[in-house]
LOTIMI-565975 format. One record per residue (C-alpha): residue number from 0; residue in three letters; y, x, z. Coordinates in steps of 0.02 Angstrom, whole numbers, plus 50000, padded with zeros to 5 digits. Last residue first. Example, Ala and Ser with C-alpha at 12.3 -4.5 7.8 and 13.67 -1.06 7.14 Angstrom:
BEGIN
> num,residuo,y,x,z
> 1,SER,49947,50684,50357
> 0,ALA,49775,50615,50390
//
This chain:
BEGIN
> num,residuo,y,x,z
> 488,UNK,50693,50088,53279
> 487,UNK,50864,50119,53202
> 486,UNK,51002,49990,53212
> 485,UNK,51123,49917,53085
> 484,UNK,51229,49764,53124
> 483,UNK,51351,49655,53026
> 482,UNK,51283,49711,52859
> 481,UNK,51329,49649,52685
> 480,UNK,51160,49624,52601
> 479,UNK,51138,49640,52413
> 478,UNK,50988,49584,52311
> 477,UNK,51017,49642,52132
> 476,UNK,50992,49517,51989
> 475,UNK,51174,49521,51937
> 474,UNK,51227,49503,52120
> 473,UNK,51112,49408,52237
> 472,UNK,51181,49382,52411
> 471,UNK,51118,49411,52588
> 470,UNK,51231,49404,52740
> 469,UNK,51196,49525,52882
> 468,UNK,51071,49602,53000
> 467,UNK,50980,49768,52975
> 466,UNK,50836,49841,53075
> 465,UNK,50803,50018,53017
> 464,UNK,50657,50137,52998
> 463,UNK,50727,50311,52971
> 462,UNK,50704,50394,52801
> 461,UNK,50880,50465,52800
> 460,UNK,50934,50509,52976
> 459,UNK,51042,50399,53085
> 458,UNK,51204,50491,53124
> 457,UNK,51254,50485,53306
> 456,UNK,51334,50358,53422
> 455,UNK,51202,50231,53374
> 454,UNK,51198,50042,53360
> 453,UNK,51296,50037,53197
> 452,UNK,51406,49883,53214
> 451,UNK,51483,49860,53042
> 450,UNK,51673,49867,53053
> 449,UNK,51690,50013,52931
> 448,UNK,51578,49915,52813
> 447,UNK,51397,49957,52772
> 446,UNK,51333,49876,52612
> 445,UNK,51144,49865,52598
> 444,UNK,51057,49861,52429
> 443,UNK,50889,49777,52458
> 442,UNK,50721,49845,52399
> 441,UNK,50544,49780,52367
> 440,UNK,50592,49620,52277
> 439,UNK,50453,49503,52219
> 438,UNK,50554,49356,52285
> 437,UNK,50444,49256,52403
> 436,UNK,50309,49386,52435
> 435,UNK,50440,49523,52449
> 434,UNK,50532,49419,52579
> 433,UNK,50369,49386,52672
> 432,UNK,50341,49572,52690
> 431,UNK,50182,49653,52620
> 430,UNK,50280,49777,52512
> 429,UNK,50368,49837,52672
> 428,UNK,50549,49850,52619
> 427,UNK,50653,49997,52558
> 426,UNK,50835,49979,52611
> 425,UNK,50949,50059,52483
> 424,UNK,51116,50126,52539
> 423,UNK,51299,50077,52533
> 422,UNK,51458,50150,52605
> 421,UNK,51603,50118,52721
> 420,UNK,51582,50238,52866
> 419,UNK,51611,50199,53050
> 418,UNK,51439,50255,53109
> 417,UNK,51354,50374,52985
> 416,UNK,51190,50313,52910
> 415,UNK,51086,50443,52815
> 414,UNK,51008,50395,52650
> 413,UNK,50867,50291,52576
> 412,UNK,50842,50196,52739
> 411,UNK,50670,50123,52773
> 410,UNK,50644,49939,52807
> 409,UNK,50669,49793,52923
> 408,UNK,50769,49638,52880
> 407,UNK,50873,49512,52975
> 406,UNK,50969,49356,52929
> 405,UNK,51149,49298,52934
> 404,UNK,51188,49121,52879
> 403,UNK,51242,49039,52716
> 402,UNK,51308,48868,52764
> 401,UNK,51262,48705,52677
> 400,UNK,51371,48549,52686
> 399,UNK,51346,48366,52646
> 398,UNK,51159,48392,52654
> 397,UNK,51033,48253,52627
> 396,UNK,50883,48270,52741
> 395,UNK,50697,48260,52709
> 394,UNK,50551,48281,52829
> 393,UNK,50387,48369,52864
> 392,UNK,50379,48414,52679
> 391,UNK,50211,48398,52593
> 390,UNK,50068,48516,52631
> 389,UNK,50072,48701,52664
> 388,UNK,49908,48787,52623
> 387,UNK,49800,48815,52776
> 386,UNK,49815,48686,52914
> 385,UNK,49885,48514,52884
> 384,UNK,50062,48460,52858
> 383,UNK,50155,48299,52880
> 382,UNK,50197,48156,52764
> 381,UNK,50383,48168,52784
> 380,UNK,50502,48087,52908
> 379,UNK,50679,48052,52851
> 378,UNK,50798,48160,52951
> 377,UNK,50964,48096,53014
> 376,UNK,51132,48047,52945
> 375,UNK,51314,48064,52997
> 374,UNK,51362,48247,52993
> 373,UNK,51223,48302,52875
> 372,UNK,51210,48489,52888
> 371,UNK,51107,48624,52801
> 370,UNK,51104,48797,52882
> 369,UNK,51043,48934,52766
> 368,UNK,50943,49096,52768
> 367,UNK,50909,49167,52594
> 366,UNK,50736,49209,52527
> 365,UNK,50733,49079,52388
> 364,UNK,50905,49077,52308
> 363,UNK,51074,48992,52311
> 362,UNK,51199,49043,52178
> 361,UNK,51216,48896,52058
> 360,UNK,51235,48768,52198
> 359,UNK,51357,48885,52285
> 358,UNK,51361,49056,52367
> 357,UNK,51446,49200,52278
> 356,UNK,51498,49368,52351
> 355,UNK,51614,49455,52226
> 354,UNK,51555,49631,52191
> 353,UNK,51619,49807,52229
> 352,UNK,51660,49750,52407
> 351,UNK,51833,49772,52482
> 350,UNK,51824,49620,52596
> 349,UNK,51666,49530,52652
> 348,UNK,51673,49586,52834
> 347,UNK,51529,49503,52928
> 346,UNK,51530,49432,53105
> 345,UNK,51600,49257,53074
> 344,UNK,51557,49263,52889
> 343,UNK,51471,49093,52880
> 342,UNK,51479,49072,52691
> 341,UNK,51512,48891,52639
> 340,UNK,51434,48774,52510
> 339,UNK,51498,48595,52502
> 338,UNK,51384,48455,52443
> 337,UNK,51486,48331,52339
> 336,UNK,51379,48339,52182
> 335,UNK,51225,48309,52288
> 334,UNK,51096,48422,52367
> 333,UNK,50936,48356,52448
> 332,UNK,50856,48467,52580
> 331,UNK,50667,48460,52598
> 330,UNK,50586,48518,52759
> 329,UNK,50448,48645,52785
> 328,UNK,50364,48678,52952
> 327,UNK,50392,48826,53069
> 326,UNK,50491,48711,53187
> 325,UNK,50483,48528,53136
> 324,UNK,50392,48481,53297
> 323,UNK,50554,48527,53387
> 322,UNK,50622,48362,53326
> 321,UNK,50791,48342,53241
> 320,UNK,50831,48156,53244
> 319,UNK,50978,48161,53365
> 318,UNK,51041,48332,53316
> 317,UNK,50995,48515,53321
> 316,UNK,50897,48639,53217
> 315,UNK,50812,48808,53208
> 314,UNK,50678,48905,53117
> 313,UNK,50628,48779,52983
> 312,UNK,50543,48840,52825
> 311,UNK,50658,48769,52693
> 310,UNK,50635,48683,52525
> 309,UNK,50795,48656,52427
> 308,UNK,50850,48518,52309
> 307,UNK,50978,48487,52172
> 306,UNK,51016,48668,52133
> 305,UNK,51123,48706,51982
> 304,UNK,51002,48739,51903
> 303,UNK,50862,48634,51976
> 302,UNK,50741,48652,52121
> 301,UNK,50754,48801,52239
> 300,UNK,50602,48855,52340
> 299,UNK,50566,48952,52500
> 298,UNK,50739,48946,52581
> 297,UNK,50731,49020,52756
> 296,UNK,50788,48919,52906
> 295,UNK,50918,48813,52993
> 294,UNK,50945,48630,53023
> 293,UNK,51090,48518,53066
> 292,UNK,51088,48332,53105
> 291,UNK,51220,48200,53131
> 290,UNK,51238,48058,53255
> 289,UNK,51373,48142,53359
> 288,UNK,51491,48251,53258
> 287,UNK,51445,48405,53158
> 286,UNK,51471,48594,53143
> 285,UNK,51596,48633,53280
> 284,UNK,51622,48817,53318
> 283,UNK,51656,48872,53496
> 282,UNK,51717,49050,53523
> 281,UNK,51745,49163,53675
> 280,UNK,51652,49045,53791
> 279,UNK,51634,49100,53972
> 278,UNK,51461,49087,54050
> 277,UNK,51453,49089,54241
> 276,UNK,51369,49218,54353
> 275,UNK,51523,49261,54456
> 274,UNK,51543,49427,54364
> 273,UNK,51547,49333,54197
> 272,UNK,51412,49321,54063
> 271,UNK,51488,49312,53889
> 270,UNK,51497,49170,53764
> 269,UNK,51473,49130,53579
> 268,UNK,51434,48948,53546
> 267,UNK,51380,48860,53386
> 266,UNK,51409,48673,53398
> 265,UNK,51337,48501,53359
> 264,UNK,51436,48359,53438
> 263,UNK,51323,48239,53534
> 262,UNK,51447,48205,53674
> 261,UNK,51625,48239,53623
> 260,UNK,51745,48383,53603
> 259,UNK,51918,48328,53548
> 258,UNK,52016,48374,53705
> 257,UNK,51920,48536,53723
> 256,UNK,52006,48611,53573
> 255,UNK,52155,48513,53506
> 254,UNK,52070,48495,53336
> 253,UNK,51890,48554,53341
> 252,UNK,51835,48636,53177
> 251,UNK,51844,48808,53257
> 250,UNK,51892,48829,53439
> 249,UNK,51939,49001,53507
> 248,UNK,51930,49028,53695
> 247,UNK,52077,49135,53755
> 246,UNK,52161,48994,53853
> 245,UNK,52001,48966,53953
> 244,UNK,51828,48893,53930
> 243,UNK,51675,48881,54043
> 242,UNK,51499,48847,53979
> 241,UNK,51369,48749,54077
> 240,UNK,51199,48776,53998
> 239,UNK,51060,48650,53969
> 238,UNK,50883,48700,54013
> 237,UNK,50721,48779,53952
> 236,UNK,50796,48834,53787
> 235,UNK,50758,48799,53605
> 234,UNK,50845,48635,53562
> 233,UNK,51004,48694,53646
> 232,UNK,51095,48576,53765
> 231,UNK,51278,48621,53794
> 230,UNK,51377,48570,53948
> 229,UNK,51565,48585,53940
> 228,UNK,51702,48671,54038
> 227,UNK,51889,48682,54072
> 226,UNK,51913,48503,54130
> 225,UNK,51748,48418,54098
> 224,UNK,51636,48389,53949
> 223,UNK,51463,48316,53922
> 222,UNK,51301,48340,53826
> 221,UNK,51369,48443,53681
> 220,UNK,51235,48490,53555
> 219,UNK,51155,48659,53524
> 218,UNK,51153,48816,53419
> 217,UNK,51186,48986,53498
> 216,UNK,51313,49085,53398
> 215,UNK,51296,49239,53508
> 214,UNK,51253,49217,53691
> 213,UNK,51290,49299,53858
> 212,UNK,51201,49428,53964
> 211,UNK,51183,49615,53938
> 210,UNK,51054,49604,53797
> 209,UNK,51155,49456,53732
> 208,UNK,51305,49568,53692
> 207,UNK,51448,49448,53728
> 206,UNK,51571,49581,53781
> 205,UNK,51486,49746,53828
> 204,UNK,51651,49841,53828
> 203,UNK,51670,49854,54016
> 202,UNK,51510,49801,54099
> 201,UNK,51392,49653,54097
> 200,UNK,51216,49686,54151
> 199,UNK,51055,49735,54065
> 198,UNK,50867,49727,54080
> 197,UNK,50724,49774,53966
> 196,UNK,50548,49709,53939
> 195,UNK,50427,49732,53795
> 194,UNK,50300,49595,53771
> 193,UNK,50125,49575,53699
> 192,UNK,50051,49402,53681
> 191,UNK,49871,49398,53618
> 190,UNK,49868,49278,53472
> 189,UNK,49729,49266,53342
> 188,UNK,49739,49222,53157
> 187,UNK,49590,49181,53048
> 186,UNK,49592,49282,52886
> 185,UNK,49403,49294,52871
> 184,UNK,49400,49478,52920
> 183,UNK,49496,49438,53079
> 182,UNK,49685,49424,53090
> 181,UNK,49805,49487,53223
> 180,UNK,49960,49416,53306
> 179,UNK,50030,49503,53462
> 178,UNK,50056,49676,53385
> 177,UNK,50185,49634,53251
> 176,UNK,50240,49486,53357
> 175,UNK,50308,49598,53494
> 174,UNK,50389,49464,53602
> 173,UNK,50546,49541,53676
> 172,UNK,50581,49480,53853
> 171,UNK,50757,49522,53913
> 170,UNK,50811,49500,54094
> 169,UNK,51000,49488,54100
> 168,UNK,51089,49526,54263
> 167,UNK,51224,49458,54377
> 166,UNK,51304,49596,54485
> 165,UNK,51289,49603,54675
> 164,UNK,51108,49657,54676
> 163,UNK,50956,49619,54570
> 162,UNK,50845,49773,54570
> 161,UNK,50724,49802,54427
> 160,UNK,50556,49881,54469
> 159,UNK,50500,50014,54344
> 158,UNK,50368,49994,54208
> 157,UNK,50392,49806,54219
> 156,UNK,50227,49712,54213
> 155,UNK,50223,49567,54091
> 154,UNK,50079,49450,54132
> 153,UNK,50027,49345,53985
> 152,UNK,49940,49177,53967
> 151,UNK,49881,49083,53814
> 150,UNK,49833,48900,53795
> 149,UNK,49815,48882,53652
> 148,UNK,49754,48841,53477
> 147,UNK,49820,48954,53337
> 146,UNK,49887,48841,53200
> 145,UNK,49894,48917,53027
> 144,UNK,50019,48891,52888
> 143,UNK,50024,48957,52711
> 142,UNK,50153,48970,52572
> 141,UNK,50070,49036,52415
> 140,UNK,50084,49216,52357
> 139,UNK,49900,49208,52302
> 138,UNK,49856,49382,52366
> 137,UNK,49971,49420,52514
> 136,UNK,49975,49236,52570
> 135,UNK,50155,49204,52620
> 134,UNK,50178,49157,52802
> 133,UNK,50198,49014,52925
> 132,UNK,50123,49033,53099
> 131,UNK,50104,48890,53225
> 130,UNK,50058,48927,53406
> 129,UNK,49978,48811,53533
> 128,UNK,50031,48819,53715
> 127,UNK,50103,48970,53804
> 126,UNK,50108,49036,53983
> 125,UNK,50223,49174,54046
> 124,UNK,50208,49275,54205
> 123,UNK,50339,49404,54250
> 122,UNK,50333,49571,54338
> 121,UNK,50420,49697,54453
> 120,UNK,50573,49616,54529
> 119,UNK,50674,49697,54668
> 118,UNK,50797,49611,54782
> 117,UNK,50932,49479,54774
> 116,UNK,50860,49305,54777
> 115,UNK,50873,49208,54613
> 114,UNK,51000,49085,54545
> 113,UNK,50939,49038,54373
> 112,UNK,50987,49044,54191
> 111,UNK,50861,49000,54057
> 110,UNK,50803,49043,53881
> 109,UNK,50959,49134,53823
> 108,UNK,50945,49209,53648
> 107,UNK,50902,49389,53605
> 106,UNK,50903,49501,53452
> 105,UNK,50787,49600,53337
> 104,UNK,50724,49447,53245
> 103,UNK,50771,49296,53352
> 102,UNK,50753,49181,53200
> 101,UNK,50573,49242,53193
> 100,UNK,50536,49171,53367
> 99,UNK,50535,48982,53352
> 98,UNK,50533,48902,53525
> 97,UNK,50475,48738,53602
> 96,UNK,50494,48723,53791
> 95,UNK,50353,48649,53895
> 94,UNK,50392,48614,54079
> 93,UNK,50387,48734,54227
> 92,UNK,50530,48853,54195
> 91,UNK,50603,49006,54282
> 90,UNK,50508,48988,54446
> 89,UNK,50538,49129,54570
> 88,UNK,50389,49211,54654
> 87,UNK,50399,49310,54814
> 86,UNK,50547,49400,54892
> 85,UNK,50497,49576,54836
> 84,UNK,50465,49521,54660
> 83,UNK,50381,49403,54537
> 82,UNK,50468,49307,54399
> 81,UNK,50401,49142,54331
> 80,UNK,50372,49056,54164
> 79,UNK,50289,48895,54110
> 78,UNK,50238,48798,53953
> 77,UNK,50324,48910,53827
> 76,UNK,50284,48813,53669
> 75,UNK,50256,48903,53504
> 74,UNK,50336,48933,53336
> 73,UNK,50315,49082,53221
> 72,UNK,50408,49076,53056
> 71,UNK,50421,49173,52893
> 70,UNK,50292,49302,52943
> 69,UNK,50245,49462,52849
> 68,UNK,50388,49561,52924
> 67,UNK,50329,49548,53104
> 66,UNK,50489,49562,53203
> 65,UNK,50516,49615,53383
> 64,UNK,50568,49443,53441
> 63,UNK,50684,49387,53579
> 62,UNK,50688,49283,53738
> 61,UNK,50823,49297,53871
> 60,UNK,50822,49258,54057
> 59,UNK,50997,49259,54131
> 58,UNK,50980,49305,54314
> 57,UNK,51118,49249,54431
> 56,UNK,51134,49302,54613
> 55,UNK,51058,49255,54779
> 54,UNK,51080,49319,54957
> 53,UNK,50916,49339,55051
> 52,UNK,50852,49191,55151
> 51,UNK,50898,49193,55335
> 50,UNK,50766,49264,55453
> 49,UNK,50713,49128,55573
> 48,UNK,50747,49111,55759
> 47,UNK,50630,49146,55906
> 46,UNK,50723,49302,55962
> 45,UNK,50588,49418,55897
> 44,UNK,50608,49346,55725
> 43,UNK,50500,49214,55642
> 42,UNK,50481,49224,55453
> 41,UNK,50567,49153,55300
> 40,UNK,50532,49164,55114
> 39,UNK,50638,49139,54959
> 38,UNK,50560,49093,54791
> 37,UNK,50707,48983,54746
> 36,UNK,50602,48828,54725
> 35,UNK,50427,48846,54657
> 34,UNK,50286,48953,54723
> 33,UNK,50215,48991,54552
> 32,UNK,50039,49061,54553
> 31,UNK,50032,49212,54439
> 30,UNK,49953,49175,54272
> 29,UNK,49791,49268,54243
> 28,UNK,49794,49399,54107
> 27,UNK,49800,49395,53918
> 26,UNK,49908,49545,53895
> 25,UNK,50067,49636,53936
> 24,UNK,50098,49816,53985
> 23,UNK,50275,49878,53970
> 22,UNK,50329,50050,53915
> 21,UNK,50498,50094,53986
> 20,UNK,50644,49996,54061
> 19,UNK,50705,49978,53885
> 18,UNK,50891,49976,53851
> 17,UNK,50853,49904,53679
> 16,UNK,50673,49925,53628
> 15,UNK,50629,50013,53467
> 14,UNK,50525,49903,53355
> 13,UNK,50336,49919,53339
> 12,UNK,50262,50006,53189
> 11,UNK,50282,49931,53016
> 10,UNK,50145,49828,52938
> 9,UNK,49993,49910,52857
> 8,UNK,49864,49837,52976
> 7,UNK,49941,49665,52961
> 6,UNK,49932,49668,52772
> 5,UNK,49755,49734,52777
> 4,UNK,49703,49589,52889
> 3,UNK,49790,49470,52769
> 2,UNK,49697,49548,52623
> 1,UNK,49527,49530,52713
> 0,UNK,49440,49699,52725
//
């Protein structure tokens, strides 16, 4: 058996599905014909008039990834999407939208928001273009890339119809990469999209949980501002989003709040879905001004001690010269003596640890997730990349600042997890994971803080398969992750 085929066959089982509507069938089926518009219908009544269209409400359509540990990046283009229900077909998007899925590991990000007729919905149709997969060869440990030629089509049938009523809803589409991408005996990759679907709605205590509507640290650039609102354009969404603000909205790096926001500013936005269908920002974090560039991805190589250059597999980015074609490709990040290193601990408690978290030019490592930023310069184009072994960098940027970002891992817990405890445990990784291929490490020491969000009301048993998110450090040769979220699968 081909080593890559064996690696796929031995990967972890599928993730658990948040608030799942049940088992969902999805496959390479014919795309439903999109009717366009709002999807409403009308018919003649006995009195010669027409039946008014049904009342509408907001659906936030989210995309996420049930992780495949052996991948570093999976990018594709969603060329169209529609929802099907009792009032006909509702178009979600009809033009290509580039997306990288591994950065959505175990979570959700908004893809689109639409006003849809109230009623029941029972399926969705999604079409894809070409796919690009970046991974570590399980034998040679070299960085590889394969393009899987499209198009691909999937029909996602909900196990139970979902009713859109008086409350805005989130429709969550989790792409199960572990079962969607397979390899033949020659190592050629194939894509047959498999989805799991769930739905949610805002309620007391749900806050900005993206599974219930909203967004967490979504990257984008400001398109325009108005009194009490702004429009943000993400690189990986089918549309721009209007985001409201109020006196409780926290602004970071933006003096005087809304008054200093300008077109082209790069931001990270956390927001919640409101009862009227709008998005209300709880926090807006500025990362660069207009004309700059910011990236995001996994470090695959560090040059120099202290570091003078990083190689990244791109999973995200924003800015004038950041092209979606860079997704799943490598870029080179130049580091100078003035480059600032910062830990983005927005959701992670780094206090009271038995080690001092370090992140600087002497403490940045392959396997970490980082966000390099150049506030005033763009990307210099590289020489491109062919299929198979990764070629030269797709581009080069010089970073004035580099943030350490949260990242996700899957593995087996060495001990029981009790919500609310402050403790540590060993997470045992799949030996075929990309992280193991990059670093040689098969375990990570996970620190659970009292504030860590353990997505269970009961103790998670030792030996359970976990999905863990947090900030990754290396301490005296030991990989240590301080967790923001722990969930069992």
